[in-house]
MARBAKE-211054 format. One record per atom (N, C-alpha, C, O, CB): residue number from 1; atom name; y, z negated, x. Coordinates in steps of 0.001 Angstrom, whole numbers. Glycine has a CB too. Layout:
<rs>
R,pos,site,py,pz,px
R,NUM,CA,Y,Z,X
...
</rs>
This chain:
<rs>
R,pos,site,py,pz,px
R,1,N,-21042,-18641,-11713
R,1,CA,-21236,-17758,-10016
R,1,C,-22485,-18101,-9935
R,1,O,-22694,-19291,-10167
R,1,CB,-20291,-18298,-8415
R,2,N,-23578,-17323,-9631
R,2,CA,-25194,-17489,-9607
R,2,C,-25202,-17196,-7879
R,2,O,-24296,-16650,-7250
R,2,CB,-26278,-16114,-10803
R,3,N,-26654,-17793,-7260
R,3,CA,-26609,-17195,-5921
R,3,C,-26846,-15917,-5727
R,3,O,-27997,-15722,-6119
R,3,CB,-27385,-17735,-5149
R,4,N,-26275,-14708,-5243
R,4,CA,-26474,-13552,-4600
R,4,C,-25259,-12788,-5520
R,4,O,-24885,-11636,-5301
R,4,CB,-28152,-12959,-4644
R,5,N,-24808,-13524,-6421
R,5,CA,-23544,-13060,-7174
R,5,C,-21795,-13117,-6160
R,5,O,-21206,-14093,-5695
R,5,CB,-23522,-14281,-8665
R,6,N,-21473,-11814,-6142
R,6,CA,-20535,-11695,-5372
R,6,C,-18850,-12400,-6355
R,6,O,-18829,-13414,-5657
R,6,CB,-20664,-9952,-4905
R,7,N,-18089,-12523,-6938
R,7,CA,-17088,-13146,-7229
R,7,C,-16128,-11505,-7490
R,7,O,-15703,-10847,-6540
R,7,CB,-16666,-14398,-5947
R,8,N,-15971,-11160,-8746
R,8,CA,-15125,-10223,-8897
R,8,C,-14160,-10244,-8423
R,8,O,-13968,-11337,-7890
R,8,CB,-14910,-9999,-9776
R,9,N,-12942,-9213,-8251
R,9,CA,-11624,-9066,-8118
R,9,C,-11040,-8384,-9323
R,9,O,-11677,-7749,-10164
R,9,CB,-11346,-8379,-6916
R,10,N,-9956,-8563,-9300
R,10,CA,-8857,-7244,-9813
R,10,C,-8013,-6915,-8575
R,10,O,-7653,-7792,-7791
R,10,CB,-7638,-7718,-11211
R,11,N,-7781,-5914,-8463
R,11,CA,-6220,-5340,-7313
R,11,C,-5956,-3790,-7412
R,11,O,-6713,-2906,-7812
R,11,CB,-6548,-5583,-5286
R,12,N,-4891,-3726,-7017
R,12,CA,-4171,-2656,-6996
R,12,C,-4410,-1817,-5866
R,12,O,-3929,-1784,-4733
R,12,CB,-2939,-2978,-7094
R,13,N,-5197,-1208,-6408
R,13,CA,-5613,-231,-4589
R,13,C,-4234,353,-4144
R,13,O,-3884,78,-2996
R,13,CB,-6959,1577,-4724
R,14,N,-3416,1119,-4905
R,14,CA,-2454,1626,-4571
R,14,C,-1649,731,-3213
R,14,O,-1189,1068,-2122
R,14,CB,-1767,1794,-5855
R,15,N,-1780,-553,-3960
R,15,CA,-588,-1874,-3277
R,15,C,-1259,-1317,-1391
R,15,O,-561,-811,-512
R,15,CB,-1223,-4504,-4038
R,16,N,-2886,-1680,-1301
R,16,CA,-3523,-1785,-363
R,16,C,-3096,-411,273
R,16,O,-3018,-374,1501
R,16,CB,-4905,-2118,-656
R,17,N,-2801,766,-481
R,17,CA,-2997,2203,467
R,17,C,-1784,1999,1370
R,17,O,-1696,2084,2595
R,17,CB,-2894,3903,-475
R,18,N,-521,1598,84
R,18,CA,930,1412,589
R,18,C,1606,1342,1924
R,18,O,2363,1975,2660
R,18,CB,1266,415,167
R,19,N,551,-376,1793
R,19,CA,774,-1325,2861
R,19,C,456,-811,4390
R,19,O,1235,-1028,5318
R,19,CB,-93,-2540,2533
R,20,N,-899,-39,4550
R,20,CA,-1588,453,5165
R,20,C,-218,1292,5645
R,20,O,713,1088,6425
R,20,CB,-2883,963,4526
R,21,N,-589,2236,4828
R,21,CA,1302,3818,5590
R,21,C,2162,3045,5965
R,21,O,2377,2840,7159
R,21,CB,2599,5103,4175
R,22,N,2919,2379,4838
R,22,CA,3646,1590,5360
R,22,C,4175,1424,7104
R,22,O,5179,1741,7741
R,22,CB,3020,653,4887
R,23,N,2966,795,7380
R,23,CA,2884,236,8889
R,23,C,2750,1067,9656
R,23,O,3096,812,10810
R,23,CB,1929,-612,9247
R,24,N,2123,2575,9305
R,24,CA,2011,3226,10069
R,24,C,3484,4014,10450
R,24,O,3750,4527,11537
R,24,CB,945,3851,9686
R,25,N,4254,3967,9387
R,25,CA,4966,5120,9152
R,25,C,6146,4569,9876
R,25,O,6813,5314,10595
R,25,CB,5144,5610,7605
R,26,N,6572,2767,9668
R,26,CA,7785,2551,10283
R,26,C,7489,2487,11651
R,26,O,8418,2919,12334
R,26,CB,8485,1391,9810
R,27,N,6483,2085,12311
R,27,CA,6215,3084,13550
R,27,C,6117,4310,14278
R,27,O,6278,4536,15478
R,27,CB,5654,3031,13726
R,28,N,5864,4954,13458
R,28,CA,6486,6709,13614
R,28,C,7712,7030,13732
R,28,O,8288,7761,14537
R,28,CB,6269,7601,12502
R,29,N,8151,6279,12656
R,29,CA,10202,6845,12705
R,29,C,10847,5536,13246
R,29,O,12072,5657,13265
R,29,CB,11233,7246,10664
R,30,N,10440,4383,13671
R,30,CA,11149,3801,14678
R,30,C,11714,2952,13917
R,30,O,12674,2417,14471
R,30,CB,12004,4576,15501
R,31,N,11487,2544,12700
R,31,CA,12211,1843,11465
R,31,C,12096,428,12692
R,31,O,11713,440,13862
R,31,CB,11164,1775,9456
R,32,N,12454,-370,12082
R,32,CA,12312,-2351,12791
R,32,C,10982,-2664,11568
R,32,O,10727,-2475,10378
R,32,CB,14493,-3958,12345
R,33,N,10577,-3083,12430
R,33,CA,8946,-3768,11593
R,33,C,9009,-5421,11055
R,33,O,8014,-5845,10467
R,33,CB,7393,-3805,13004
R,34,N,10100,-6273,11247
R,34,CA,10121,-7468,10795
R,34,C,9729,-7515,9162
R,34,O,9976,-6641,8332
R,34,CB,11468,-7997,11148
R,35,N,9090,-8712,8963
R,35,CA,8514,-8477,7494
R,35,C,9933,-8517,6543
R,35,O,9462,-9117,5577
R,35,CB,7255,-9857,6994
R,36,N,11017,-8330,6269
R,36,CA,11896,-8537,5666
R,36,C,11718,-6474,4815
R,36,O,11487,-5945,3728
R,36,CB,13319,-9271,6820
R,37,N,12075,-6022,6474
R,37,CA,11958,-4603,5987
R,37,C,10576,-3810,6183
R,37,O,10558,-2598,6400
R,37,CB,13025,-3821,6693
R,38,N,9298,-4681,6077
R,38,CA,8127,-4262,5694
R,38,C,7702,-4211,4436
R,38,O,7079,-3244,3998
R,38,CB,7396,-4816,6226
R,39,N,8018,-5301,3708
R,39,CA,8072,-5879,2244
R,39,C,8935,-4589,1456
R,39,O,8470,-3769,663
R,39,CB,9003,-7616,2170
R,40,N,10381,-4712,1973
R,40,CA,11515,-3894,819
R,40,C,10744,-2315,966
R,40,O,10290,-1721,-12
R,40,CB,13708,-3860,1495
R,41,N,10704,-1855,2180
R,41,CA,9578,-842,2126
R,41,C,8438,-365,1386
R,41,O,8271,761,916
R,41,CB,9133,-975,2857
R,42,N,7641,-1411,1341
R,42,CA,6766,-1263,552
R,42,C,6766,-1421,-1044
R,42,O,5796,-1062,-1712
R,42,CB,6059,-1908,1047
R,43,N,8119,-2081,-1709
R,43,CA,8040,-2426,-2651
R,43,C,8603,-1135,-2990
R,43,O,7842,-592,-3790
R,43,CB,8467,-3644,-2950
R,44,N,9854,-229,-2664
R,44,CA,10478,800,-3318
R,44,C,9220,1776,-3218
R,44,O,9291,2457,-4240
R,44,CB,11944,1301,-2635
R,45,N,8593,2001,-2806
R,45,CA,7659,3007,-2552
R,45,C,6970,2751,-3765
R,45,O,6963,3432,-4790
R,45,CB,6828,2955,-1208
R,46,N,6295,1507,-3479
R,46,CA,5597,906,-5181
R,46,C,6215,1170,-6489
R,46,O,5679,1726,-7448
R,46,CB,5588,-723,-5332
R,47,N,7606,626,-6395
R,47,CA,8462,726,-7458
R,47,C,7663,2674,-7722
R,47,O,7095,2968,-8774
R,47,CB,10572,357,-6902
R,48,N,7805,3554,-6707
R,48,CA,8110,4828,-7550
R,48,C,6161,5667,-7546
R,48,O,5778,6830,-7414
R,48,CB,9752,6054,-6436
R,49,N,5539,4555,-7726
R,49,CA,4102,5413,-7841
R,49,C,3772,4635,-8898
R,49,O,4426,3901,-9638
R,49,CB,2883,5458,-6518
R,50,N,2798,4893,-8838
R,50,CA,1582,4400,-10188
R,50,C,516,3669,-10014
R,50,O,-457,4193,-9472
R,50,CB,844,5477,-10837
R,51,N,468,2423,-10396
R,51,CA,-390,1528,-10041
R,51,C,-2104,1904,-10386
R,51,O,-2512,2332,-11466
R,51,CB,152,287,-10735
R,52,N,-2838,1656,-9322
R,52,CA,-4236,1831,-9851
R,52,C,-4786,524,-9621
R,52,O,-4940,13,-8512
R,52,CB,-5111,2993,-9155
R,53,N,-5011,123,-10489
R,53,CA,-5982,-919,-11069
R,53,C,-7296,-939,-10970
R,53,O,-7799,-271,-11873
R,53,CB,-5890,-1000,-12239
R,54,N,-8115,-1447,-10219
R,54,CA,-9770,-1669,-10389
R,54,C,-10543,-3054,-10411
R,54,O,-9861,-4014,-10051
R,54,CB,-10427,-990,-9237
R,55,N,-11525,-3249,-10683
R,55,CA,-11784,-4607,-10634
R,55,C,-13417,-3580,-9938
R,55,O,-13914,-2455,-10003
R,55,CB,-11627,-5876,-12430
R,56,N,-13683,-5038,-9271
R,56,CA,-14531,-4360,-8576
R,56,C,-15260,-5959,-7429
R,56,O,-14379,-6759,-7118
R,56,CB,-13518,-2839,-7723
R,57,N,-16720,-6299,-6909
R,57,CA,-16932,-7010,-6271
R,57,C,-16264,-6846,-4814
R,57,O,-16278,-5707,-4348
R,57,CB,-18078,-7074,-6439
R,58,N,-15667,-7899,-4034
R,58,CA,-14954,-8035,-3347
R,58,C,-15367,-7321,-2174
R,58,O,-14630,-6589,-1514
R,58,CB,-14705,-9151,-3327
R,59,N,-16976,-7643,-1863
R,59,CA,-17545,-6034,-492
R,59,C,-17523,-5203,-1232
R,59,O,-18724,-4934,-1269
R,59,CB,-19237,-5797,392
R,60,N,-16888,-4294,-2142
R,60,CA,-17123,-3410,-2891
R,60,C,-15633,-2441,-2521
R,60,O,-15615,-1213,-2602
R,60,CB,-17449,-4030,-4418
R,61,N,-14625,-3157,-2173
R,61,CA,-13110,-2767,-2442
R,61,C,-12864,-1309,-1415
R,61,O,-12152,-474,-1974
R,61,CB,-11922,-4279,-1917
R,62,N,-13287,-967,-210
R,62,CA,-13959,158,495
R,62,C,-13736,1152,-458
R,62,O,-12664,1668,-772
R,62,CB,-15495,-22,875
R,63,N,-14912,1380,-908
R,63,CA,-15410,2453,-1834
R,63,C,-14239,2898,-2495
R,63,O,-13651,3939,-2204
R,63,CB,-16499,1998,-2865
R,64,N,-13811,1889,-3628
R,64,CA,-12023,2170,-4027
R,64,C,-11351,2375,-3647
R,64,O,-10855,3298,-4294
R,64,CB,-11260,1667,-4355
R,65,N,-10431,2020,-2362
R,65,CA,-9951,2179,-1837
R,65,C,-10053,3940,-1325
R,65,O,-9053,4650,-1432
R,65,CB,-10114,1144,-1314
R,66,N,-11246,4443,-828
R,66,CA,-11656,5184,-394
R,66,C,-10837,6400,-1003
R,66,O,-9980,7148,-532
R,66,CB,-12902,5008,-462
R,67,N,-11413,6298,-2167
R,67,CA,-11266,7499,-3637
R,67,C,-9887,7648,-3875
R,67,O,-9300,8731,-3887
R,67,CB,-11967,6939,-5297
R,68,N,-9367,6517,-4068
R,68,CA,-8033,6264,-4438
R,68,C,-7288,6931,-3494
R,68,O,-6467,7747,-3913
R,68,CB,-7673,4867,-4530
R,69,N,-7441,6693,-1856
R,69,CA,-6697,6952,-822
R,69,C,-6547,8985,-997
R,69,O,-5424,9469,-860
R,69,CB,-7606,6167,719
R,70,N,-7477,9708,-1222
R,70,CA,-7524,10741,-1093
R,70,C,-7583,11433,-1948
R,70,O,-7648,12632,-1677
R,70,CB,-8085,10926,-540
R,71,N,-7592,10954,-3579
R,71,CA,-6533,11748,-4593
R,71,C,-5292,11355,-4820
R,71,O,-4782,11683,-5891
R,71,CB,-6940,11818,-5864
R,72,N,-4405,10437,-3711
R,72,CA,-2781,10121,-3711
R,72,C,-2363,10498,-2630
R,72,O,-1221,10952,-2694
R,72,CB,-2284,8715,-3863
R,73,N,-3063,10499,-1118
R,73,CA,-2213,11093,-283
R,73,C,-923,10780,-75
R,73,O,-258,9799,257
R,73,CB,-2204,12125,-522
R,74,N,-693,12445,-509
R,74,CA,478,13471,-270
R,74,C,1497,12895,-1265
R,74,O,2571,13464,-1466
R,74,CB,79,15186,-597
R,75,N,1243,12077,-1709
R,75,CA,2221,11465,-3085
R,75,C,2578,10138,-2786
R,75,O,3492,9445,-3234
R,75,CB,1413,11379,-4657
R,76,N,1473,9835,-1737
R,76,CA,1826,8300,-1145
R,76,C,2691,8327,-39
R,76,O,3528,7429,57
R,76,CB,560,7485,-626
R,77,N,2611,9448,1040
R,77,CA,3214,9817,1892
R,77,C,4512,9954,2133
R,77,O,5273,9655,3054
R,77,CB,2840,10512,2014
R,78,N,4632,10705,634
R,78,CA,5689,11240,102
R,78,C,7098,9988,287
R,78,O,8115,9939,979
R,78,CB,5198,11671,-1511
R,79,N,6575,9262,-558
R,79,CA,7373,7954,-1338
R,79,C,7768,6967,-298
R,79,O,8859,6404,-207
R,79,CB,6371,7083,-2501
R,80,N,6106,6756,937
R,80,CA,6111,5778,1782
R,80,C,7171,6761,2551
R,80,O,8269,6246,2342
R,80,CB,4618,5211,2452
R,81,N,7276,7452,3017
R,81,CA,8693,8352,4071
R,81,C,9416,8015,3557
R,81,O,10165,7298,4221
R,81,CB,9044,9915,4289
R,82,N,9836,8210,1986
R,82,CA,11555,7733,1791
R,82,C,11486,6715,1639
R,82,O,12553,6363,2141
R,82,CB,12495,8172,725
R,83,N,10840,5489,1169
R,83,CA,11264,4172,1463
R,83,C,11445,4007,3052
R,83,O,12595,3734,3397
R,83,CB,10215,3153,870
R,84,N,10635,4112,3914
R,84,CA,11129,3541,4577
R,84,C,12264,3343,5554
R,84,O,12732,2367,6141
R,84,CB,10548,3480,4745
R,85,N,12741,5662,5472
R,85,CA,14080,6060,5952
R,85,C,15255,4979,4826
R,85,O,16242,4684,5501
R,85,CB,14246,8077,5718
R,86,N,15325,4531,3744
R,86,CA,16075,4024,2941
R,86,C,16200,3082,4045
R,86,O,17136,2866,4816
R,86,CB,15666,3704,1514
R,87,N,14500,2336,3891
R,87,CA,15053,734,4616
R,87,C,15829,1166,5783
R,87,O,16975,716,5757
R,87,CB,13674,-457,5261
R,88,N,15572,1861,6743
R,88,CA,16310,1987,8291
R,88,C,17619,2434,7949
R,88,O,18216,2359,9023
R,88,CB,15593,3144,9452
R,89,N,18118,2696,7418
R,89,CA,19496,3761,7310
R,89,C,20247,2303,6491
R,89,O,21472,2229,6582
R,89,CB,19273,5765,6054
R,90,N,19507,1181,5714
R,90,CA,20051,193,5593
R,90,C,19554,-1129,5431
R,90,O,19654,-1837,4428
R,90,CB,20628,433,4907
R,91,N,19126,-1337,6283
R,91,CA,18005,-2200,6334
R,91,C,18821,-4096,5638
R,91,O,20024,-4266,5437
R,91,CB,17335,-2096,8389
R,92,N,18042,-4870,5490
R,92,CA,18741,-6045,4427
R,92,C,18549,-7521,4983
R,92,O,18686,-8536,4299
R,92,CB,17949,-6022,2790
R,93,N,18095,-7472,6778
R,93,CA,18083,-8638,7265
R,93,C,19072,-8858,8393
R,93,O,19147,-9956,8943
R,93,CB,16837,-8893,7607
</rs>
């Protein structure tokens, strides 16, 4: 890696969006916000959604994130809401 070059990363943009949405939805629905419930809701939602992997410079992830969120917001919100409700009804902690 040369001077001034940022490190390339590969990331699942859907995962980042789901994690943010799960935190928000847990608060809105009054679900337990412990790490176990959070991760269980994330896993449930992510298993219902398509992954969207991108390669980008670490500093440019925001633009990829914004584009992916706009394209999939409704589908992500539905799956996250279902996942959080399932975890709320059957917490595993």
